[in-house]
N, C-alpha and C positions, 0 to 999 in steps of 0.2 A: 178169621178176620177177613172182611170184605174190603176191597180197595177201589179207589178211584185214581186214575192216572192223569198226570199233567205232563204234556210233552213240551220240553224246553221251558222250564219254570223259571223265568226272570221277568223283570219290570212288573207290570200290573198282574201278570200271571201268578205272582206271589199271593194275590188275594185268594185264589182257589184253596191254598193249603188249609187255612183256618176254617173256611166254610166246609171243606170236606170233613174235618175233624168233628165240627159242631154237628154235622149230620150222621156221625157214628161210623165213618169209614177211615181207613188209613190212606194217607196220600202216597202215591208212588210217582216219583219224578223220573221221567223217561227222557234220556239224552240221545238225540239223533246223531248219526255218524257223519263225519265229514264236514264239520262246521269251522268257521273262521277263528283266528286268535281272539277276536273281539268276544265271540260267543263263549270260547273256553274260559276267558277271563271272567266273564259275567257269571258263568256257572260256578266257578270257584268262589266268587263273592257270595252267591246265594247259598251255597252249601254251608258256608260258615254261619250264616244268619239262621238257616233253617235247622241245623244240628240234627238231632235224633227225632224231630217231628215227622220226618218223611223217610221213605226208603228209596233206593235208587236203582235203576237198571239202564244199561247202555245197549243201543241198537247193534245187533250183530251184523256182520257182512252178509250173512245168509238170512234173508227175511223170514223164511219158513221156520228156521231154528229159533229165530227171535220170538215169533209168535207162539211157539210151543212153550217157551219160557214164561211169556206173559200169561198164558192160560193157567199157570200155577197160582197166579195172585187172585183169581176169582174177581176180576175187574167188573164193576158195575157201570162205569162210564169212563171215557177218556177225553180230555179237553185240550185244545191247543193253548199253551201258556204265552206264546209269543209268535212272531212271524216265522221264525225258523222252525217251528213245530207244526205248521199247518199241513204240510204235505204228509208227514208221517202220521199225524192224527187221523187223517181220512183213511189212510191205508189200514191202520190198526182197527179202527172202528169196523171197517168192511170185513176184515179177516175174522174178527171176533164176533160178528153179528151184532154189534152195538149200534145205538142210534147215532147217526152222524151224516156227513156229507159224502157224496159219491166221489171217490178218488179219480174216476174217469173225467171228472169236470174240475178237479182242483185247480188246474191251470187257469180257468176263468175267474177264480177267486184270489189266486196267488201271484199272477203275473198281469202286468198292465196291457200286455199284448193280448192275453186272453180275455180280459175285461173288455177291451176295445172290440174284439170280435163278437163277444156275447151281446153287447149293446147294439152293434150293427144288426145282428140277426133278429133282435127284438124290436128294431125300429125305434130305438131310444136315442136321444141326442147324446153324442159323444165328441170327445176332443179328437180332431183328425190327427193321425200320426202315422209313423212308418218305422220299420226296423232299419237300422243303419248297418251296413256291411262294409261301406267304403266312403271316401270323401264325396264321390259323385252322387250318392244317395242324398246327401244333405243339399247339394246344389239343386237337384232335381225337385226335391220336396219344396224348397224355398221358392223356387220359380213358379211351380205349379200352383201354390196357394197365395202367391204374391205377398209374402210375409215381410214385416218390418222387424220382427223379432221371433225367436223360437225357444223351445225348451228342450234340453237334452237331459235324459234320465235313464237309470237302469230299468229294464223291464221287471226285474224282481230284486227288491231291496228293502232297506229299512231306513227309517228316518229321512234325511234329505241328502244323504251321501251321494255325491256325483251329480246332483240336480243343479242345473244352472240355466238362467235366462240369457240367451245370446242375441246381440243386437245386429250383428252382421254374419254373412255366410263364413267369412274368414274366422271369426271368433268361434262359431259353431264347430268348424273343422278342427280348430286347435283344441277345443275342449273335448271333442270326440276322440282325438289322438291321446289325450291325457287320460280319458276314461278307459281306454283299452288296457292300461296297466294298473288301474285302481281296483281296490276291493269294493264290493257293494254291501259288505257286512254279511251277506248270505252267500255261502260257498255252494253254488249249484252247478249242475253239469253244463248249463248253458250261460253265457255271459253277454246276454242280449242288451243292446243299447237302442233306445227309441229316440226319434226326433218328433216333436209335437208342436202344433200351433200354440201360441201363447194366449191364454184366456185371462183377462183381467177380472175385476170384481172382488167380492169378499169370500173367503174360504171358510167353510164350516166343517165341524166333526159331528157326524150323526151316528150315535151308538145304538145298536139295535140287538134284539134277542129274537131268534126264530125257533118255532116249535112246529115240527111236521109241515114245513113250508109256509107257515103263517108267521107274520112279523109284527113287532112292536118297537116303539122308541123307548130306550132307557134313559138317555140323557143326550143333550146337545151343547156343543161349544163353538165358539168362534175364534179363529186365529187373527192375530194382528202381526203382520210381518213387515220387515224393512228389507228393501231391495237395494243393495249396494251398487256403486258405480260399476264395479267389475262384473255384476250379474249374480253375485251370490245372494241367496235368499236366507235372511236371518229372522229367526222367530223372536218376537218382542214378548208377546203374551198369548195365553189361551184363556178365554173367558167363558164361563157357563152361561148359556141362554136360560134365563129364569122366566121370561115372558116371551111369547111368540110375537113377531112383528110381521108386517105385510111381506109376502114372498116366502115365508117359512112353511106355510101349509103346502105350497107347491113343491117346495124342496123335500118335504117329508113324503108326499106322494110319489115323487121321483125316486126317492130312496127305496121305497117298497118295490117299485118296478125294476131297479137295479138289482135287488136281492133276488127277485124272481128270475131275471135275465141270467145271473151267474149261478143260479140253482142252489141257493143257500137254503138248506132245509132245517138244520139244527144248530143252535149255539149262538155265541156272541159274534158280532161283526162291528168293526170300526170302519166307518165309511167317511171319505173326505170328499166334500162337494164344494164347487164354486158357483156363486150366483152373479151373473153379469146382466147386461141389459136384455139378453135373450132369455134369461132364466137360469135354472139349475143345470149343471153338467158335472159329471163324475170326474174326480181326480184319480181316486183309487179305492178299492175295498181291501179290507184285511180281516180275515176270518178268525179273529181272536180279541181279547179285551183291549181297550184303549191302553196306550203306553204312558210315558211319563211317570213310571213307577208310582202309580196311585196307591194310597193306603185306604184301609177300611175306615179308620177314624176321620180322615179328610172327606171322603165321599159320603159317609153316613151323615155327617154334619151339614153338608151342602145339599144332598139329594134325599136323604132318608133311606138310602140303599147303596149298594156298591157293585152292581152288575153281576158279579160272580155268584152272589147269594141268590139272585133271581134265576140265573142260569141253571143252578143245581136244583132249585125248587121245581122249576118247569120240567127239567130232565127226569126227575124222580116221579113227578106227578103232573103230567101234561094237562090235566084238568084245571090246574091253577093258572094256566096261560090266559084264558079270557079275563079272569079277575085282574091281573096285572095290566093286560092290554087295554082295558076300558077305564083304568084309573086316569083321572085328569092330570095332565102334565103340569106339575106345580113344585119345582125344587124349593127346599126349605129356605135357602140363603143364597146370596150372591157370592160367586167365587171366581178367582183369577189366579193364574200361575204366571209369574214373571220369570222369563228365561234371561239370565244375564248375558249380555253381549260384551265380550272382550274386545276392545277396539284396536289392539296391537299385540304383537308378540311380547310376552312378559315373563319375568321370573319373580316368584313371591308366594306368599301364603294368603288364602282367601279367608282366614279366621276373622278379620274385621267385618267381612260381609255377613257372617253369621251373627255377629254382635249387633250390627246396625239393623239388620232385617228383623231379628228376633225382638227388638224394641218397638217395632211398628205394630200398632193395635191389631191390624187385619191379619198378621202372620200367624199361620198355624204350623207350618213345617218348612224346613229348609233342606233341600235335597242336593247333596254335593256329589259331583261325578269325577272329582279330581283326586288328588293325593294329599295325605296329612303333611303338615310342614311346608317348607319351601320347595316349590316345584316349578317346572317350565310349562308354560301354556301358550299355544299358538293363538292367533287372532281368530275369533269366531267367524266361520264361513258357512256353517250349516247347523242343524239341530245337534249332531253329535259332538260339536266342538263348543257347545254352551256348557260351561262347568258347573253352574248353579241354577237351581229352580226354587223360586220363593213361592210357596203356595199360600194364598190369602183367602179369607172368608169374612164377610160382614153382613149383617142384616140391613145395613144402610148402604145403598149403592153409592151415594155420594162420598161417604167415608172410605169405601173400598177404592174408588178411583183416585181420591186424594192421596191415599197411601201408595198407590201404584205410581202416580205422577211424581211423588217424592223420590222413589227409587229410580224411576226413569231419568229424572233430572240429574241425580248423582251419577248414574251410569253414563249419561251423554257428556256432562260437563265437568264432572269431578270424580273420574273413575278411580283415581289413585287413592281415594279415601277407602276404597273396598278391599285393598290388599296391603300387606306389609312385607318388607324385606328383612324383617327381624329388628334388631336394635337400630332403627333408622331415625330416631328423634335425637337431635343434638341438644345437649344441655344449654340452658340460657342463664345469663347473669340476672339475678333479682334486683330490679331497680325500683319497681312500683312500691310506694309506701302503703303497706297493708294496713298499718294502724290508722292511717287517715281514712280509708274506706270503712273500717270498723266503727270509727267515731261518728261517721255520718249515718250509721244504722240506727234503728229504733232500739233504744236501750233496753226495753222490756222484751225484746224478741230474742229468741235463742238461735244463734248462728252457729253453723258448723264451719270450722276453718280447717283447710287441708293444705299442708305445705309439703315440701320435699321429704321431710323426715318426721313430721308431726301431724296430729289431728286433735283438735280440741274444741270445746264449746265456748263461745263468747256471748256474754249476757251481762247487763247491768254495768257495762263499761269495763268489764274485767273478764279474765279467764276464770271459768267456774268448773267445778267437778261435774262430770256427766253422771246422770242417774240411771243410765242404761236406756233411756227413752230414745228411740231411734226415728222420731219424726221432728223435723226442725222447721223453724220459720224462714230460714234461708241458708245459704251456704256460700262461702268464699273459696274459690278454687285458685290455689297459688302454687301448683306444682310446675316446676320448670327444670327439673333434672332430665337427663337422657333416658332412653328406653325405647319401647316399641309401641306402635299404634294400638295394637291389640289390647295391651294391658291399660293404656291410657283410656281407651274408650270404655273398658269395663269399669274402671274407677270412676269415671265421670257419670256413667249411667247409674251406678250404685248410689252415688250421692244424690242424683236427681230423684231417684225413687224415694229417698227419705225426706223429701222437702213437701210440706203440706200444700194443698191446693191454695193458690194465691201467694205462695212464698217466693222469695228472690233466689236466683242463682247468679253469682258474679264470677267472671273469670278474667284474671289479669292478663295483659297481653304476652307476658313471658310464658304463660302456660300453653299458648297455641302457636307461638311464632315458628317453632320447628316443625309443626305439622304441615303436610302438604296442603296448599291453599290457604294457610293461616287462619285469619278470623272467619273466612267462609266455612272452613272445617268446623270451627266451634259453633257457628250459626246452625249447621246441620245437625250437629250433635244435640243442640238444645231443641231443635225442632222435632227430631226423632224421639228424643227423651220426654216429650210432652210439655216443653216450655215455649212460651210465646216470647219472641225477641222484643226487647223494649228499645224504642227509639233512643239512640245515644244522645246524651246531653253535650253541650259544648265542652264542659269540663271532664268529660269521661276519659280522655287521654288513652284511647284505644281499649279501655276496659269494656268488656261485653257484659250486658245485663239481660236476664230473662225472668219471666214470672211463670209459675207452675199453673197450667190450665185446670 
């Protein structure tokens, strides 16, 4: 059996597994030594998912002994599955004589300090920065560049952990002191902290594939971020670039120069670039697949490929590279990943988020980074503290953005709709005269009536036997007992699915009064469930009406 290795297989590195199997090889997951609790926890989660699809090996303290163990696997290729695997991947490929990047220059691809130096040597625009070793380094850099704000970050890290925009010298010094005791997610021998000038503009992801020093674009995305008053940088969404706009050609040419400068020879690279009024400038490179736990299904629908399939094809047959590189950039559909922002420390379950988002037409996947059931969650302060990612795709850009705006509105203004504390809905006394509402309905129409303990069909002015037909002309929702939001949402959406196009949905006030935000919550449920809200009549008495689109 011939093998291909994946060093630190988690997040989107998971994509390598099935592609390796499809190509007739056995995946070998290689775990690097000396990583953080975060990495250890992620490994455990991935091992449960992968099961016996893969074999495993841990790096030894003695690298030479470790290489001799690897030789027994007849490895044909070794790929970095995540940021924590980049250094070891380069060392293994060098020792085994496999195609890869030079470990002598890994620091230029894996550390922001190394990237900064490489761009300077190549004469390419770079963000000015400096290693911070004491408070005075911050003061000197601030004065030298006459800054009105700066960025502090780890030289080597993952996500946005530790990253902060600081508006004063004092704020920067305070954050530097905080970072001295914080983890960067990557446990390395050095704990280098950088101060950099702040660059405005729009931030992009440029994903690339390199083959013997030549490069191509696989896909490109754009970040939308929210900067909080305290300088925290929150990810709102990541959107696929389906069509190129003015300035993007310049950015792509710049990305190729960056890859040459950091001596990227083989494999996938995830590059983050900002474009401001002066043009493109590098934020960082990452010699591995894009993160955010991408799946083959999601990427194939949006792009027509999923990066790792191209990487393996080109590795096994470099003659395929020109074919891929010359292909016109034209993703199949529009795609966007909404990263949920928790506005405050909370205790609860995000089950309602799954239910609400899954009812939205563009939603394809919901990725949850939290724990099942009721749990504690801190306020979102960076990428790692966003508990949910909602991955959406649509052929119609307007519909995609409409669905995003709906989620963003709920998130900003009605966040408590997205989680439950358990049985948090108080029972309400039934006051509304249901029979009066039914008497006003068209007698020939088949209405589903749902109450606390009963569910029946109303037609011809009377209760009739159901024939098992599950499509109705309308529904009256009159459930006012206690319970939890998750169950209530599921029930309401099941009913809405069974209403024909043009059919009515009627909710009495007692059915929503105990929900957080009351009638506004019911409005959102109808909107998400494919109902158009009907303008209330004077006689509505707080009853809410909708019509199926």
